[in-house]
N, C-alpha and C positions, 0 to 999 in steps of 0.2 A: 581536497574537495571541501566545499561548504554545504552543510546539510541543515535544513530548517524544517520545523513542524508548524502546520498552519490549521490545526483544528480537525476534528473527526479523524479521518485517515489520510489527510493531505500532507504529502511530504515533497519537499523541493530539494533537488541535488544539483549543485553547480560544480561542474568539472572545469578544466582549463578552457574548454571550448564549447560545452553544451550546457543547456538548462533542461533538466528532466523533472517532470511533475508526475507524481503517483496519485491516482484516485482524486482528480481535481474537482471535488464537490465544493464549489465556491458560491455560486448563486443559490440563495435559499438556505445557506448554511449559517446558522446563528452563532457558530463558534469558530469563525475564521477571521483572519485579519486581511485576507487578500481581496482584490477587486479583479474580477475576471477580465474586464476590459484593459487592464494594465499588464496582464501576464503574457509572456512571449516564450513559451516553451519550445525547444527544438524537438523534444521527445515527450510523449505522454504514455505512461504505463497504467493499464486499468486491470485491477485484480478480478473483477466480476461485474455483471451487468446490472446490479441494483442501482437505482437512481442516485443514492447518496454516495456512490463511488464513481459511476460513469459521469455524473455531474455535468460539467461544462465542456466535456471532451470534444464534442462535435464542433461547437462554436470556436473553441481555442485552436483546434487542429486546422480548420478551414482558414481561419484568419492568419495563422502563422505558418502554414504549410508544415505542420508538425507531423512526425511519424508517430503513429499510435501502435503500441505493442499490447496484445491481449491474447486470450485463448482463440482458437480457430473460429469458433462460431461467432463470438463477439466481434472479432476483427472483420469477419465477412459481413456481418450486419452493418458495421461502421463504414466499410468500403462502399456499401450500397447508399450510404448517406453522403458520398463524395469525399471521404476521408482516406488519406494514404495510410495503409496499415501493414503490419507484419504479424501473421498468426503463428502461435506456438501451441503445443499441447503439453499436458502435465508430464514433467520429466524431461521435456525437450529444452534445448539451449541453442542460442544463436549468437555469433560474434558480430557485433555492430562496430561502427567506427569509434564509438565512445566507450565500449566495453562489451561484456557478455551478459545476456539476460537468460535466466533459466526459470521455468515455472515449477512450483512445488505443489503438492496437494494442499487443499484447504477444505474443511468440512462445514458447508454452509449452503445457502440457496443461490440462485443466480437469475431468476426471471425478472424481466423488465415489465412493470405494470404500465399500460398505456392509458391515454385519456379516454379510450373507448372501453375501459374495464376489461382489457385483454392482457394476458401474460405471454410475453414472447420468451421462449427458452433461448438462452444465450451461452450455452456451454457450461462446462464445469468451473466452479470458482477456483481461484488459485492464490498461492503465495508467490513471492518473487524473490529470487536471488540475483543480486547484481554484483558482477566482478568488474570493478572499475579502479584504475590506477593502483593496482596491487592490493586493494581492499575488498572485503566481502560484506555486503549489506543485505539483510533479510527483512522484507516487509511481509508479514504473515497474512495480510488481507483480513477478511472476516473469517474466523474459524473457531471451532472448539478445540480443546486439547486433544492431541493424538500422539501415540507413542512413537511414531516414525519421526517426530521432531528430533529424537535422539540420533537417528540416522542422518538427518539433514545436518546436524551439528558436527557429527563425526566425519561425514563425507566432505563438508565444506566449512572449515573453521571460520566462525563469524565474528567480524569486528564490531558490527552495530546491528541490532535487531529492533524492529518496531513491532510491538505486540498489542493486540486489542485487550482491553481490560473491562469493558463496559458491562459485561454480563447480559442477560436477556437474549441478545442476538448473537453473542460471541462468548468467548471465555470470560469468566469473572476474574477478579484479582488473584484468588487462590490458585485456580487452574493456570492462569498466566504466569504465576510464580513458579509453578512446576514446569511449565513450558520453558522458562528461562533456564532452569536447571538442566532440562533435557538438551537444550541448544548449546549451552555453555558459551554464549556470546560474551564478548568482552564488555560491551555496553548494551543496555536494554532501555528503550524509550517506550513508555506507555502511550497508546493511541486509542481512538474509538471510545471516547468517554465524554460525558457532560454535554453532548450535543442536544440530546432529547431527554425528557424525564426518565424513561425506562433504563437509561444507561448512565445515570449519575454515579460517579465514583470519585474517591480522593486519590489522585495519582501519587501523592507523597506517602500515603499509607501503603500503597502497592510497593513502592520502592523499598520500604522497610522490610518487606517480605523477601527481598533478594539478598544475594551475597553482598557483603560490604563493598561499596564502590562500583557495583555492577549497574545499578539503576540510575537513570538520568531523566529528570522531568524537564522537558523543554517548554518554555513559555511560547506563546504565539509569536512567530517570527524570529525567535532566538536562533542564532547560528551556532552550529557545532562543527568544528573543523576536524576532519578525519584524515 
């Protein structure tokens, strides 16, 4: 597998046959190297309904006939927009042709703010476990620190974890360092930082808080082979 980070919480996974995008916030993202018109995902996974995670999902999915995987309420809403979806709930897993996806808890909000100043409730926010080609990847989504991360790591030994470090809206570096200890992931990549002023952080300083060799700062578009 080839895995790359593209700013904010955007992660791309290329398997032997599929391209998977997680939280494709591309248009309007000042911290990404991607161009939405050039992306051709087979699968899109959305952790929750905030605009900076839902992003370009609808446009990308319609243009590429992508399957969108998200919580039940969010997937239902997206299906009403003409998108092909598969809904899951927290703790639920499903085996797809590319691997298995399981949703984990995440402590955050999830409402979509509309142009009419309304908030649409789009289900519970989630983290994502992906079991692909014999490897386990964890994308925490937007979340604060919670002790059941220990259980997630014990139940599913993690090869690669993506953890938010921006603070303000999610965990900050210190809490995210404790999360890395709880999860005991072999490699930890910081995400959700430096996109906007309230979440400015130094990812290299975060990595210094982790066990030696555990942290990995990925530059935009840099590929990590797992």
